[in-house]
VOBA-1610 file (N, C-alpha, C; in pm, whole numbers, padded with zeros to 5 digits, always signed):
BEGIN
Unk+00084-00119+00000Unk+00000+00000+00000Unk+00088+00124+00000Unk+00060+00215-00093Unk+00131+00342-00095Unk+00032+00453-00128Unk+00077+00578-00107Unk-00007+00694-00129Unk+00058+00787-00230Unk-00024+00869-00292Unk+00022+00973-00385Unk-00032+01107-00336Unk+00057+01203-00321Unk+00014+01341-00297Unk+00001+01404-00434Unk-00123+01422-00478Unk-00148+01464-00616Unk-00137+01614-00639Unk-00106+01691-00533Unk-00094+01835-00550Unk-00017+01893-00432Unk+00108+01928-00455Unk+00188+01988-00347Unk+00282+02092-00405Unk+00325+02182-00319Unk+00420+02287-00356Unk+00544+02268-00269Unk+00654+02234-00331Unk+00775+02203-00254Unk+00885+02307-00271Unk+00856+02419-00334Unk+00961+02520-00351Unk+00998+02580-00216Unk+01124+02610-00199Unk+01173+02667-00073Unk+01100+02797-00041Unk+01075+02881-00141Unk+01013+03011-00116Unk+00873+02995-00058Unk+00800+02893-00103Unk+00666+02869-00050Unk+00672+02838+00100Unk+00763+02750+00138Unk+00773+02713+00279Unk+00823+02830+00362Unk+00918+02904+00310Unk+00971+03018+00385Unk+00863+03122+00408Unk+00781+03150+00305Unk+00675+03250+00318Unk+00565+03204+00414Unk+00546+03071+00423Unk+00441+03018+00511Unk+00488+03004+00655Unk+00618+03013+00677Unk+00675+02985+00808Unk+00650+03101+00903Unk+00579+03075+01013Unk+00541+03182+01105Unk+00626+03182+01233Unk+00692+03071+01260Unk+00767+03059+01385Unk+00913+03096+01365Unk+00995+03073+01464Unk+01134+03118+01455Unk+01234+03010+01493Unk+01197+02883+01471Unk+01291+02777+01503Unk+01419+02792+01421Unk+01532+02768+01482Unk+01658+02784+01413Unk+01685+02674+01312Unk+01611+02563+01323Unk+01638+02449+01236Unk+01547+02449+01113Unk+01492+02564+01078Unk+01400+02568+00964Unk+01463+02511+00838Unk+01585+02552+00807Unk+01649+02509+00683Unk+01668+02357+00680Unk+01699+02298+00795Unk+01716+02153+00800Unk+01582+02082+00797Unk+01487+02130+00874Unk+01357+02063+00886Unk+01280+02067+00756Unk+01284+02180+00686Unk+01202+02197+00568Unk+01283+02206+00438Unk+01399+02142+00437Unk+01467+02125+00309Unk+01385+02027+00225Unk+01396+02038+00094Unk+01321+01949+00007Unk+01356+01804+00036Unk+01484+01778+00059Unk+01527+01641+00086Unk+01463+01583+00210Unk+01454+01662+00317Unk+01394+01613+00441Unk+01243+01595+00427Unk+01179+01685+00355Unk+01034+01673+00333Unk+01004+01544+00257Unk+01079+01518+00153Unk+01058+01397+00074Unk+01093+01272+00155Unk+01197+01279+00236Unk+01236+01165+00320Unk+01123+01129+00417Unk+01061+01229+00478Unk+00951+01202+00571Unk+00830+01144+00498Unk+00806+01190+00377Unk+00694+01135+00300Unk+00718+00988+00266Unk+00836+00957+00219Unk+00866+00819+00182Unk+00859+00726+00302Unk+00893+00778+00420Unk+00893+00697+00541Unk+00753+00649+00580Unk+00649+00720+00533Unk+00511+00678+00563Unk+00439+00631+00436Unk+00518+00587+00338Unk+00467+00527+00213Unk+00393+00625+00123Unk+00425+00753+00134Unk+00382+00847+00030Unk+00491+00840-00076Unk+00467+00754-00173Unk+00573+00715-00267Unk+00586+00809-00385Unk+00477+00877-00419Unk+00476+00966-00535Unk+00418+01101-00496Unk+00471+01206-00560Unk+00425+01342-00536Unk+00421+01417-00667Unk+00320+01502-00682Unk+00311+01589-00798Unk+00332+01733-00751Unk+00442+01792-00797Unk+00479+01928-00759Unk+00418+02022-00863Unk+00344+02121-00814Unk+00259+02203-00900Unk+00323+02337-00932Unk+00319+02374-01060Unk+00368+02505-01102Unk+00264+02613-01085Unk+00311+02735-01058Unk+00219+02848-01042Unk+00259+02971-01125Unk+00382+02974-01172Unk+00428+03089-01250Unk+00548+03048-01334Unk+00582+03130-01431Unk+00693+03097-01520Unk+00827+03097-01446Unk+00839+03181-01344Unk+00967+03193-01275Unk+01001+03073-01188Unk+00903+02984-01162Unk+00934+02868-01077Unk+00970+02744-01158Unk+00974+02754-01289Unk+00996+02636-01373Unk+01129+02570-01343Unk+01235+02648-01334Unk+01368+02588-01313Unk+01379+02522-01177Unk+01318+02582-01074Unk+01321+02520-00942Unk+01243+02388-00942Unk+01127+02387-01007Unk+01050+02263-01017Unk+01128+02156-01093Unk+01195+02196-01197Unk+01275+02101-01275Unk+01388+02042-01188Unk+01453+02127-01111Unk+01563+02079-01026Unk+01514+01978-00923Unk+01398+02005-00864Unk+01343+01914-00763Unk+01303+01782-00825Unk+01226+01789-00932Unk+01167+01666-00987Unk+01268+01582-01065Unk+01367+01645-01123Unk+01469+01567-01194Unk+01561+01494-01098Unk+01571+01543-00975Unk+01661+01482-00877Unk+01602+01358-00812Unk+01470+01357-00793Unk+01407+01250-00714Unk+01314+01165-00800Unk+01331+01033-00798Unk+01237+00945-00868Unk+01101+00949-00797Unk+00996+00936-00873Unk+00863+00936-00813Unk+00807+01074-00786Unk+00882+01178-00822Unk+00834+01315-00805Unk+00815+01374-00944Unk+00693+01417-00975Unk+00661+01470-01106Unk+00620+01617-01092Unk+00604+01684-01206Unk+00572+01827-01202Unk+00464+01862-01304Unk+00392+01968-01274Unk+00311+02037-01373Unk+00373+02175-01393Unk+00345+02233-01508Unk+00391+02369-01539Unk+00269+02452-01577Unk+00254+02567-01515Unk+00140+02651-01548Unk+00140+02782-01473Unk+00041+02864-01503Unk+00028+02997-01441Unk-00100+03001-01360Unk-00086+03020-01231Unk-00196+03028-01136Unk-00280+03153-01166Unk-00411+03147-01145Unk-00493+03266-01174Unk-00451+03391-01097Unk-00399+03376-00976Unk-00356+03494-00900Unk-00228+03555-00957Unk-00163+03484-01049Unk-00043+03536-01116Unk-00075+03588-01255Unk-00203+03585-01294Unk-00240+03619-01432Unk-00209+03764-01466Unk-00247+03857-01378Unk-00230+03999-01409Unk-00085+04035-01432Unk+00002+03990-01343Unk+00144+04025-01357Unk+00205+03960-01480Unk+00162+03839-01514Unk+00216+03773-01633Unk+00168+03843-01761Unk+00044+03888-01761Unk-00006+03958-01880Unk+00061+04094-01898Unk+00106+04154-01787Unk+00180+04279-01796Unk+00323+04257-01845Unk+00380+04145-01805Unk+00521+04118-01828Unk+00549+04050-01962Unk+00453+03970-02010Unk+00476+03890-02130Unk+00359+03905-02226Unk+00387+03882-02353Unk+00281+03868-02451Unk+00228+03725-02446Unk+00110+03702-02502Unk+00055+03566-02506Unk+00146+03472-02584Unk+00207+03523-02690Unk+00299+03440-02767Unk+00421+03399-02686Unk+00473+03492-02605Unk+00588+03460-02520Unk+00550+03357-02415Unk+00433+03373-02354Unk+00387+03277-02254Unk+00372+03139-02317Unk+00309+03132-02433Unk+00291+03004-02501Unk+00424+02939-02532Unk+00520+03017-02580Unk+00651+02960-02617Unk+00721+02902-02495Unk+00721+02976-02384Unk+00789+02928-02263Unk+00722+02801-02211Unk+00590+02800-02208Unk+00519+02682-02160Unk+00544+02562-02252Unk+00533+02585-02382Unk+00550+02474-02477Unk+00691+02417-02474Unk+00788+02500-02442Unk+00925+02451-02432Unk+00940+02347-02322Unk+00847+02344-02228Unk+00856+02254-02113Unk+00759+02136-02119Unk+00661+02141-02205Unk+00556+02039-02201Unk+00598+01905-02258Unk+00708+01900-02329Unk+00752+01772-02383Unk+00855+01703-02293Unk+00894+01767-02184Unk+00986+01704-02088Unk+00918+01583-02024Unk+00995+01479-01998Unk+00937+01353-01951Unk+00869+01366-01815Unk+00919+01453-01728Unk+00861+01465-01595Unk+00757+01575-01584Unk+00732+01646-01692Unk+00620+01741-01694Unk+00497+01663-01738Unk+00410+01630-01642Unk+00300+01537-01669Unk+00164+01606-01676Unk+00161+01738-01657Unk+00033+01809-01661Unk+00054+01959-01667Unk-00057+02030-01676Unk-00059+02176-01685Unk-00134+02231-01564Unk-00071+02321-01493Unk-00141+02376-01379Unk-00047+02440-01278Unk-00105+02506-01177Unk-00249+02502-01165Unk-00310+02622-01233Unk-00424+02602-01295Unk-00487+02704-01376Unk-00634+02715-01336Unk-00696+02826-01373Unk-00838+02841-01341Unk-00875+02984-01310Unk-00969+02999-01215Unk-01017+03131-01173Unk-01012+03142-01022Unk-00978+03263-00974Unk-00984+03294-00832Unk-01047+03432-00818Unk-01174+03436-00776Unk-01245+03562-00762Unk-01244+03613-00618Unk-01186+03536-00527Unk-01183+03577-00387Unk-01085+03691-00366Unk-00967+03679-00425Unk-00862+03779-00405Unk-00853+03879-00521Unk-00877+03831-00643Unk-00848+03916-00758Unk-00956+03908-00865Unk-01078+03935-00829Unk-01184+03933-00930Unk-01161+04042-01034Unk-01093+04149-00994Unk-01068+04258-01089Unk-00975+04215-01203Unk-00902+04106-01185Unk-00814+04057-01292Unk-00882+03947-01374Unk-01015+03944-01372Unk-01088+03836-01438Unk-01055+03828-01587Unk-01038+03940-01653Unk-01009+03939-01796Unk-00876+03869-01823Unk-00775+03901-01743Unk-00644+03836-01761Unk-00650+03688-01722Unk-00724+03659-01615Unk-00740+03520-01575Unk-00805+03439-01687Unk-00908+03495-01746Unk-00979+03426-01853Unk-00887+03402-01973Unk-00808+03502-02007Unk-00717+03489-02121Unk-00618+03375-02100Unk-00557+03370-01982Unk-00455+03268-01958Unk-00516+03131-01933Unk-00635+03126-01874Unk-00702+02998-01855Unk-00731+02934-01990Unk-00789+03010-02081Unk-00820+02957-02213Unk-00694+02921-02292Unk-00592+03004-02282Unk-00466+02975-02350Unk-00409+02841-02305Unk-00410+02818-02173Unk-00350+02696-02120Unk-00437+02573-02147Unk-00568+02591-02152Unk-00656+02480-02191Unk-00633+02442-02337Unk-00608+02541-02422Unk-00576+02511-02562Unk-00446+02431-02571Unk-00348+02466-02490Unk-00222+02392-02490Unk-00242+02251-02435Unk-00330+02237-02338Unk-00359+02103-02283Unk-00415+02012-02392Unk-00503+02068-02474Unk-00560+01991-02585Unk-00451+01958-02688Unk-00368+02054-02719Unk-00264+02036-02819Unk-00164+01929-02778Unk-00125+01928-02650Unk-00022+01836-02603Unk-00079+01714-02530Unk-00211+01703-02527Unk-00277+01589-02462Unk-00230+01573-02319Unk-00229+01684-02245Unk-00188+01684-02106Unk-00307+01717-02017Unk-00318+01652-01902Unk-00426+01686-01808Unk-00398+01818-01738Unk-00502+01878-01684Unk-00490+02007-01616Unk-00527+01991-01469Unk-00464+02074-01386Unk-00500+02085-01245Unk-00572+02218-01228Unk-00701+02209-01189Unk-00789+02326-01190Unk-00801+02387-01050Unk-00775+02517-01044Unk-00796+02597-00923Unk-00928+02673-00940Unk-01018+02659-00844Unk-01145+02731-00848Unk-01176+02787-00711Unk-01187+02917-00703Unk-01229+02979-00578Unk-01336+03082-00608Unk-01457+03055-00558Unk-01574+03141-00580Unk-01599+03161-00729Unk-01575+03057-00808Unk-01584+03071-00954Unk-01630+02943-01022Unk-01699+02857-00950Unk-01728+02724-01004Unk-01812+02729-01132Unk-01911+02816-01138Unk-01996+02822-01257Unk-01916+02864-01380Unk-01827+02962-01362Unk-01745+03007-01475Unk-01643+02901-01514Unk-01589+02830-01417Unk-01496+02721-01447Unk-01564+02617-01536Unk-01684+02576-01498Unk-01756+02474-01575Unk-01785+02525-01716Unk-01827+02651-01727Unk-01858+02707-01859Unk-01736+02704-01951Unk-01620+02740-01898Unk-01499+02741-01980Unk-01457+02599-02015Unk-01465+02508-01919Unk-01429+02369-01948Unk-01520+02309-02055Unk-01647+02344-02052Unk-01739+02294-02154Unk-01703+02347-02292Unk-01639+02462-02298Unk-01598+02519-02427Unk-01468+02457-02479Unk-01409+02367-02402Unk-01287+02296-02443Unk-01310+02146-02430Unk-01399+02090-02510Unk-01429+01947-02499Unk-01305+01862-02522Unk-01295+01756-02444Unk-01182+01665-02458Unk-01069+01692-02362Unk-01066+01810-02301Unk-00962+01838-02201Unk-00997+01762-02074Unk-00898+01696-02016Unk-00919+01615-01896Unk-00837+01671-01781Unk-00865+01621-01660Unk-00784+01667-01548Unk-00850+01651-01414Unk-00810+01737-01320Unk-00848+01726-01180Unk-00898+01860-01128Unk-01008+01857-01054Unk-01049+01973-00975Unk-00974+01962-00843Unk-00874+02047-00826Unk-00788+02036-00708Unk-00852+02107-00589Unk-00827+02054-00469Unk-00875+02113-00345Unk-01024+02143-00351Unk-01102+02042-00386Unk-01247+02057-00397Unk-01304+02111-00267Unk-01391+02213-00279Unk-01439+02284-00160Unk-01572+02232-00107Unk-01642+02149-00187Unk-01764+02089-00134Unk-01892+02120-00207Unk-01889+02203-00311Unk-02012+02236-00384Unk-02059+02114-00463Unk-02171+02057-00423Unk-02219+01934-00485Unk-02243+01951-00635Unk-02305+02063-00674Unk-02335+02082-00817Unk-02206+02094-00898Unk-02102+02154-00839Unk-01972+02167-00907Unk-01912+02029-00931Unk-01916+01946-00827Unk-01863+01809-00841Unk-01938+01733-00949Unk-02069+01743-00948Unk-02150+01668-01045Unk-02119+01712-01188Unk-02107+01844-01209Unk-02077+01893-01343Unk-01936+01854-01386Unk-01842+01863-01295Unk-01704+01826-01328Unk-01694+01677-01359Unk-01760+01595-01280Unk-01760+01451-01306Unk-01824+01420-01441Unk-01930+01490-01475Unk-01995+01470-01604Unk-01901+01503-01720Unk-01809+01595-01697Unk-01711+01632-01800Unk-01591+01537-01801Unk-01591+01438-01712Unk-01483+01341-01709Unk-01370+01376-01616Unk-01387+01481-01534Unk-01280+01523-01444Unk-01277+01437-01318Unk-01161+01436-01255Unk-01142+01374-01125Unk-01153+01484-01019Unk-01177+01444-00895Unk-01193+01538-00783Unk-01087+01505-00678Unk-01013+01607-00636Unk-00908+01587-00536Unk-00947+01651-00403Unk-00925+01575-00296Unk-00963+01617-00161Unk-00837+01651-00081Unk-00841+01765-00012Unk-00726+01811+00068Unk-00752+01792+00216Unk-00660+01843+00297Unk-00672+01834+00442Unk-00791+01906+00498Unk-00857+01991+00419Unk-00977+02060+00465Unk-01084+01960+00509Unk-01084+01841+00452Unk-01183+01739+00488Unk-01176+01703+00636Unk-01063+01729+00701Unk-01047+01695+00843Unk-01097+01804+00936Unk-01137+01921+00883Unk-01176+02033+00967Unk-01322+02017+01014Unk-01348+02051+01137Unk-01484+02040+01191Unk-01581+02129+01115Unk-01532+02238+01060Unk-01620+02332+00989Unk-01653+02288+00847Unk-01589+02182+00799Unk-01602+02143+00657Unk-01720+02049+00635Unk-01835+02083+00689Unk-01950+01992+00680Unk-02000+01977+00536Unk-01999+02084+00458Unk-02045+02073+00319Unk-01956+01977+00241Unk-01825+01991+00257Unk-01731+01902+00190Unk-01749+01758+00236Unk-01763+01738+00365Unk-01780+01603+00418Unk-01909+01540+00366Unk-02015+01619+00355Unk-02142+01567+00304Unk-02135+01537+00155Unk-02060+01618+00081Unk-02052+01600-00065Unk-01959+01485-00104Unk-01875+01443-00012Unk-01777+01338-00043Unk-01843+01213-00098Unk-01959+01177-00045Unk-02023+01052-00085Unk-02072+01054-00230Unk-02076+01171-00292Unk-02118+01181-00431Unk-02002+01162-00529Unk-01881+01147-00476Unk-01763+01130-00561Unk-01730+00981-00569Unk-01740+00919-00685Unk-01705+00776-00697Unk-01559+00752-00661Unk-01531+00639-00601Unk-01393+00609-00563Unk-01300+00607-00684Unk-01352+00569-00800Unk-01266+00564-00918Unk-01243+00700-00983Unk-01288+00807-00915Unk-01261+00943-00964Unk-01204+01032-00853Unk-01156+00970-00747Unk-01111+01042-00627Unk-00959+01046-00618Unk-00904+01164-00591Unk-00762+01179-00560Unk-00748+01246-00424Unk-00629+01238-00366Unk-00600+01305-00239Unk-00477+01393-00257Unk-00469+01497-00174Unk-00361+01594-00187Unk-00337+01665-00056Unk-00224+01738-00050Unk-00199+01825+00065Unk-00215+01973+00030Unk-00177+02012-00093Unk-00163+02153-00128Unk-00065+02221-00033Unk+00032+02145+00016Unk+00128+02198+00111Unk+00208+02312+00047Unk+00252+02406+00133Unk+00264+02400+00280Unk+00141+02452+00356Unk+00030+02473+00287Unk-00090+02524+00352Unk-00193+02412+00371Unk-00306+02446+00434Unk-00419+02354+00454Unk-00379+02228+00529Unk-00302+02244+00633Unk-00255+02131+00713Unk-00373+02057+00776Unk-00379+01925+00761Unk-00491+01851+00819Unk-00479+01838+00970Unk-00595+01817+01035Unk-00593+01778+01176Unk-00525+01641+01183Unk-00445+01615+01283Unk-00427+01690+01408Unk-00306+01783+01408Unk-00258+01825+01289Unk-00135+01903+01282Unk-00158+02048+01245Unk-00282+02097+01256Unk-00308+02236+01221Unk-00222+02328+01307Unk-00169+02432+01242Unk-00075+02521+01308Unk+00068+02494+01267Unk+00092+02376+01210Unk+00223+02342+01156Unk+00220+02358+01005Unk+00338+02361+00944Unk+00343+02362+00798Unk+00298+02227+00746Unk+00219+02228+00642Unk+00175+02105+00579Unk+00288+02047+00493Unk+00285+01917+00471Unk+00384+01852+00386Unk+00327+01720+00336Unk+00385+01663+00229Unk+00327+01543+00168Unk+00305+01426+00263Unk+00387+01412+00366Unk+00368+01301+00461Unk+00231+01305+00526Unk+00171+01424+00534Unk+00041+01438+00601Unk-00077+01396+00514Unk-00052+01361+00388Unk-00164+01320+00302Unk-00230+01193+00354Unk-00157+01116+00433Unk-00217+00993+00488Unk-00333+01028+00582Unk-00331+01146+00644Unk-00441+01186+00733Unk-00565+01226+00652Unk-00544+01273+00531Unk-00657+01296+00441Unk-00723+01164+00408Unk-00640+01064+00375Unk-00692+00930+00343Unk-00766+00871+00462Unk-00713+00889+00581Unk-00776+00833+00701Unk-00913+00896+00725Unk-00926+01027+00705Unk-01055+01093+00727Unk-01157+01048+00622Unk-01113+01036+00497Unk-01203+00987+00393Unk-01247+00846+00424Unk-01153+00764+00469Unk-01184+00626+00508Unk-01292+00624+00616Unk-01276+00710+00715Unk-01374+00718+00825Unk-01511+00761+00775Unk-01514+00864+00690Unk-01642+00918+00644Unk-01716+00823+00551Unk-01641+00752+00467Unk-01703+00661+00371Unk-01717+00519+00425Unk-01656+00496+00541Unk-01660+00364+00604Unk-01604+00255+00512Unk-01490+00287+00454Unk-01413+00189+00378Unk-01271+00191+00433Unk-01192+00091+00403Unk-01057+00083+00459Unk-00966+00191+00403Unk-00867+00230+00483Unk-00767+00325+00436Unk-00691+00268+00317Unk-00670+00136+00319Unk-00602+00072+00208Unk-00678+00087+00077Unk-00809+00080+00085Unk-00891+00096-00035Unk-00880+00239-00088Unk-00880+00336+00002Unk-00862+00475-00040Unk-00726+00494-00105Unk-00622+00434-00046Unk-00487+00444-00102Unk-00483+00384-00242Unk-00542+00265-00256Unk-00538+00195-00385Unk-00611+00273-00493Unk-00735+00315-00464Unk-00812+00387-00566Unk-00747+00521-00600Unk-00710+00600-00499Unk-00657+00733-00527Unk-00524+00726-00601Unk-00444+00626-00571Unk-00315+00611-00640Unk-00335+00570-00785Unk-00423+00472-00807Unk-00450+00430-00944Unk-00512+00543-01025Unk-00601+00617-00961Unk-00664+00730-01030Unk-00561+00833-01072Unk-00461+00856-00986Unk-00355+00951-01020Unk-00287+00911-01150Unk-00248+00784-01161Unk-00178+00740-01280Unk-00270+00729-01401Unk-00401+00716-01377Unk-00495+00718-01488Unk-00504+00857-01549Unk-00517+00957-01464Unk-00535+01092-01519Unk-00402+01153-01561Unk-00297+01135-01482Unk-00163+01185-01521Unk-00088+01069-01585Unk-00135+01030-01701Unk-00089+00906-01762Unk+00056+00912-01811Unk+00111+01030-01819Unk+00252+01044-01857Unk+00346+01009-01743Unk+00294+01012-01620Unk+00375+00976-01503Unk+00398+00825-01503Unk+00522+00785-01482Unk+00558+00643-01488Unk+00587+00591-01348Unk+00515+00489-01303Unk+00544+00430-01170Unk+00685+00371-01168Unk+00747+00374-01050Unk+00882+00317-01038Unk+00875+00187-00959
//
């Protein structure tokens, strides 16, 4: 039995920015090598490191090329859309992305989508880059990792305009109608540590509508740390607590959750090769 963290951020800058305490051993505790070592120790055998902007491509490449079982996506997060549209032309963005999509360890595009919670005013730029990256997903036959915050109806509308694009709704928040529409489009649904929160009743109730053969698990680390570790930085080793909570809620074994979610990962990110 092994687990897959289908969505994590392992760049040093992410962990440093999330770090609120002042322990002197931060560099040792949260080095990429130590994070991966702790994950492997609890049978989190595979991890998908997610891209958010063009400037993180080389760091993602360095991490994923060094470690077997660690794969990457390349893409522009919706909260980075405005600055990228100011800095680059669409042709430049396409060229940089396409230069990376044929690499063996680049197994998907993401994370992409809409975020209206923080930057609804950048909706035009978000829409432009979302559609651009969905077109590239179709061209290169790569799955997408979808970010949706307060934008589920618009996400579905855009996905429907790109038939044949496949992928994952990452960090599903619990909207039953969103899950149903995404599943109808052939998408998978990924559950994060939020499922362990007492306040996540909508998500916990909606879980039963997601078939096991379309379910993935993730950390979205270093944020969204599951109980009982809230207050600490999240990391891939903690994805097993997501599996345990899903197991409890669905009343199936943790091993069954591990088996289905891992197989589903390799089904949707079919370019990723098991070791």
